[in-house]
C-alpha positions in Angstrom: 24.3 -81.2 -70.6 27.1 -83.7 -70.8 30.0 -84.7 -73.2 33.0 -87.1 -73.0 36.2 -85.3 -73.6 39.8 -86.4 -72.7 38.4 -89.7 -71.4 35.9 -88.4 -68.9 32.4 -87.2 -68.7 32.1 -83.4 -68.4 28.9 -81.6 -67.2 28.3 -78.2 -68.7 25.5 -75.5 -69.0 24.9 -72.9 -71.7 23.0 -69.6 -70.7 22.1 -66.8 -73.0 21.2 -66.8 -76.5 23.3 -64.2 -78.1 26.5 -62.2 -77.8 30.3 -63.1 -77.3 31.0 -66.3 -75.3 32.1 -66.2 -71.6 33.6 -69.2 -70.2 33.3 -69.6 -66.3 35.7 -71.9 -64.4 34.9 -72.4 -60.7 36.9 -72.9 -57.6 38.3 -76.0 -55.9 35.4 -77.8 -54.1 32.7 -76.1 -56.1 30.7 -76.6 -59.3 29.2 -74.5 -62.0 26.5 -73.3 -59.6 29.0 -71.2 -58.0 28.2 -68.9 -60.7 24.5 -68.5 -60.1 24.7 -64.9 -58.8 26.3 -63.9 -62.0 24.0 -65.4 -64.5 21.4 -62.5 -64.6 24.3 -59.9 -64.9 25.5 -61.5 -67.9 23.2 -63.7 -69.9 21.5 -60.9 -71.7 24.5 -59.7 -73.5 26.7 -62.7 -73.4 26.5 -66.4 -73.9 27.7 -68.3 -70.9 29.5 -71.7 -70.9 29.7 -72.9 -67.3 31.3 -76.4 -66.6 32.2 -78.7 -63.8 35.8 -79.2 -63.5 37.2 -82.8 -63.8 36.3 -84.4 -60.4 33.8 -81.8 -59.4 30.0 -81.7 -59.4 28.6 -84.0 -62.1 31.8 -84.3 -64.0 33.6 -87.7 -63.6 36.9 -88.0 -61.9 40.0 -89.7 -63.3 43.0 -91.1 -61.0 44.9 -88.2 -59.5 47.3 -86.3 -59.7 46.1 -83.7 -62.2 48.0 -80.8 -63.7 46.8 -77.3 -64.5 47.8 -78.2 -68.2 45.4 -81.3 -68.1 42.6 -79.1 -66.8 43.4 -76.3 -69.4 43.1 -79.2 -72.2 39.8 -80.2 -70.8 38.5 -76.6 -71.2 39.9 -76.4 -74.8 38.2 -79.8 -75.7 35.1 -78.4 -74.3 35.2 -75.2 -76.3 35.8 -77.2 -79.5 32.9 -79.5 -78.7 30.5 -76.5 -78.3 31.9 -74.8 -81.3 33.4 -71.9 -79.5 36.3 -70.2 -81.5 37.2 -67.4 -79.1 35.9 -66.4 -75.6 36.3 -64.3 -72.5 37.6 -66.4 -69.6 36.3 -65.8 -66.1 38.2 -67.9 -63.7 37.7 -68.0 -59.9 40.7 -69.2 -57.5 41.5 -72.6 -59.2 39.7 -71.5 -62.3 41.9 -68.4 -62.5 45.0 -70.8 -62.4 43.5 -72.9 -65.0 42.9 -69.7 -67.1 46.5 -68.5 -66.8 47.6 -71.7 -68.2 45.0 -71.8 -70.8 45.9 -68.2 -71.9 49.7 -69.1 -72.2 48.9 -72.1 -74.2 46.2 -70.8 -76.3 46.2 -67.1 -76.5 44.6 -67.0 -79.8 41.4 -68.6 -78.2 40.8 -65.6 -75.6 39.3 -62.1 -76.0 40.1 -61.4 -72.3 40.8 -63.0 -69.0 39.4 -62.4 -65.6 41.3 -63.7 -62.6 39.4 -63.5 -59.4 40.7 -64.4 -56.0 43.5 -66.4 -57.4 47.4 -66.5 -57.7 50.2 -67.1 -59.9 52.5 -68.6 -57.3 51.9 -70.0 -53.8 53.3 -67.9 -51.1 50.4 -67.8 -48.5 49.7 -71.6 -48.9 53.0 -73.5 -49.3 53.1 -76.9 -51.0 53.1 -78.8 -47.7 49.7 -77.4 -47.0 48.2 -78.6 -50.2 49.8 -82.1 -49.4 48.1 -82.1 -46.0 44.6 -81.4 -47.5 45.4 -84.4 -49.9 46.3 -86.6 -46.9 43.2 -85.6 -45.0 41.0 -86.3 -47.9 42.4 -89.7 -48.6 42.3 -90.8 -45.0 39.1 -89.2 -43.7 37.2 -88.0 -46.8 36.1 -84.5 -47.6 34.0 -83.8 -44.5 36.8 -82.5 -42.3 37.9 -80.1 -44.9 34.5 -78.4 -45.4 34.5 -76.0 -42.2 38.0 -74.9 -42.5 37.3 -73.9 -46.2 34.2 -72.1 -45.2 36.0 -70.2 -42.5 38.5 -69.1 -45.1 36.2 -68.2 -47.9 33.7 -66.2 -46.1 33.8 -63.5 -43.5 32.4 -64.1 -40.0 29.6 -61.5 -40.7 28.5 -63.2 -43.9 28.5 -66.7 -42.3 26.3 -65.3 -39.5 23.9 -63.3 -41.9 23.6 -65.7 -44.7 23.6 -69.4 -43.3 21.6 -70.7 -46.2 24.1 -69.3 -48.8 27.1 -70.5 -46.7 25.6 -73.9 -46.5 25.0 -74.0 -50.3 28.7 -73.5 -50.8 29.6 -76.1 -48.0 27.3 -78.7 -49.7 29.3 -78.3 -53.0 32.6 -78.9 -51.0 31.1 -81.8 -49.4 30.0 -83.3 -52.5 33.4 -83.2 -54.3 34.8 -86.6 -55.0 38.1 -87.5 -53.1 39.8 -88.1 -56.4 38.8 -84.8 -57.8 39.8 -82.9 -54.7 43.1 -84.6 -54.4 43.8 -84.4 -58.2 43.0 -80.8 -58.3 45.0 -80.0 -55.0 48.0 -81.5 -56.8 47.5 -79.2 -59.7 47.0 -76.2 -57.6 49.9 -76.8 -55.7 52.2 -76.4 -58.5 51.0 -73.2 -60.1 54.0 -71.1 -61.0 53.2 -68.7 -64.0 54.4 -65.3 -62.6 57.6 -65.1 -64.7 55.3 -65.8 -67.9 52.4 -63.6 -67.3 53.8 -61.0 -69.5 53.2 -63.4 -72.5 49.4 -63.1 -72.1 48.4 -60.5 -74.7 44.7 -60.1 -74.0 43.2 -57.6 -71.6 42.9 -58.8 -68.0 40.9 -58.0 -64.9 42.0 -59.1 -61.5 39.7 -59.1 -58.7 40.5 -59.8 -55.0 38.4 -59.6 -51.7 39.4 -57.1 -49.1 39.9 -59.8 -46.5 40.9 -62.8 -48.7 43.6 -64.6 -46.8 44.2 -67.5 -49.1 45.0 -65.5 -52.3 45.4 -62.0 -50.6 45.9 -58.6 -52.2 49.5 -59.3 -52.4 49.0 -62.1 -54.8 46.6 -59.9 -56.9 49.1 -57.1 -57.2 51.7 -59.6 -58.4 49.2 -60.7 -61.1 48.5 -57.1 -62.2 52.1 -56.0 -62.2 53.1 -58.9 -64.3 50.2 -59.0 -66.9 50.7 -56.6 -69.9 47.4 -55.1 -70.0 45.4 -55.4 -66.6 43.1 -53.6 -64.0 42.8 -54.4 -60.3 39.5 -54.3 -58.5 39.4 -54.9 -54.7 36.0 -56.0 -53.4 35.2 -54.6 -50.1 33.6 -56.6 -47.1 34.5 -59.8 -48.6 36.9 -62.8 -48.0 37.8 -65.2 -50.6 34.4 -66.1 -52.3 33.8 -62.5 -53.6 31.3 -63.7 -56.3 29.0 -65.1 -53.6 29.7 -62.7 -50.7 29.4 -59.5 -52.5 27.8 -60.4 -56.0 26.6 -56.8 -56.6 30.2 -55.6 -56.5 31.7 -58.5 -58.4 29.1 -58.2 -61.2 29.5 -54.5 -61.6 33.4 -54.9 -62.0 32.9 -57.9 -64.4 30.3 -56.2 -66.7 32.3 -52.9 -66.9 35.3 -54.8 -67.9 33.7 -57.2 -70.5 31.6 -54.4 -72.0 34.9 -52.2 -72.2 36.7 -55.1 -74.0 33.8 -55.5 -76.3 33.5 -51.7 -77.1 37.4 -51.5 -77.8 37.0 -54.2 -80.5 
């Protein structure tokens, strides 16, 4: 499905016919299909709204740079278009950063927030690294950025054992528009929400891969320490892309959390 919000076309999908809404926000360089391994685990009890972030997948790009506030406004407009008053937010990497800003701006719209393999401030990847990724994309296109990302996102064992799944994610990165990549890199580079995380009132789940080097355990611990009501889950034998590399562990943690929030009312 497609709609025009904030001046751009946004592509989205709805799965599930009943239950509370769950909004699923993907990582840089991916699209809504990143969540394919989570659908069967959730859609029987929840209604899922997956969407392609501005400049990713089938959603149109606008001229960069973007801000996390702009990307959060896109999500709010999409919620209003679909008719969602309140939802659980599941954000991965960039999607988790958008979720933090969304929760700070619109806390009344969220039942809970899941922050997977993300951060509230950059310590492992300095601003200069994001500037370099923007420069490469502008001068050479997305292709040179694919393999370095795949090497960070998955363990060597997974890349060897699951070449088709690895290529599925690589093709998403490869298909990302240059404007979308550069715009979102600029937004990501400026994440700085740590000091305000205590203002997010809803329950939170923080997920991190055991071998995640981009948003490592230290970043997840910072999130957990500063959020008012949070739980931390470490996914074993996984690097950054936990929802793809270890979907059974990821889905179990996600369902237990969401079901618990729902049961608590």
